[in-house]
C-alpha positions, 0 to 999 in steps of 0.5 A: 500499500502506498504512503497515502494510504496510510497517511489517510488511515492516520488522519481518519483515525484522528479525526475519529479521536477528535469527534469522539472527545468533541461528543463527550464534550458536549454530552452528546455522547456517554463515556460508556458508549465512547469506549468502543469507539475509542478502541476502534480509533486506536486501532486505526491509528496503530495501523496508520503509524505502523502498517506492518502490525496489520500483516503481522496480526493477519499472519498470526491469525492465519488470515491471508488478506489483512484487509479482511482482518480489518473488516473483520475487526470492525464488524466485531466492534459494531456488534459489540455497540449494537449488542451494548445499545440493545442491552440498554434499549431492553433496560429502558423498556422495562423501566418505561413500562414500570413508569407507566404502571406506577402513572396508572395506579396514581391516577386511579389513586388520584380519581378515587380521593377526587371522587371521595373529596366531592359530595354526590349531587343528590346529598347537596340539593336535599333540604335539611 
């Protein structure tokens, strides 16, 4: 691969680091979500600075084409991010259901209290 290709990889990983840091700074991304993106950007930076690392890792893992290793690692990282989000979504759905049930119970209690505090129309119209 040419020097320009490696330089592009380094620049892309630095931009990824900067984007994640900026999202964290603006509180648009939580720390627990940023971990996977930092790992991906760090891996891209290492491969961009030391391209022989990718070839070495591909040889160690018996992957014939080093680019296939990059695709595989990228898919694994995206899978882990998706799995993390699915777990959090499940938790949020459970919390939402619980809150909806609590609101419904509070509404019933409020209606009962409101009904008990108002006298019936028949009682107020009768002469005493």
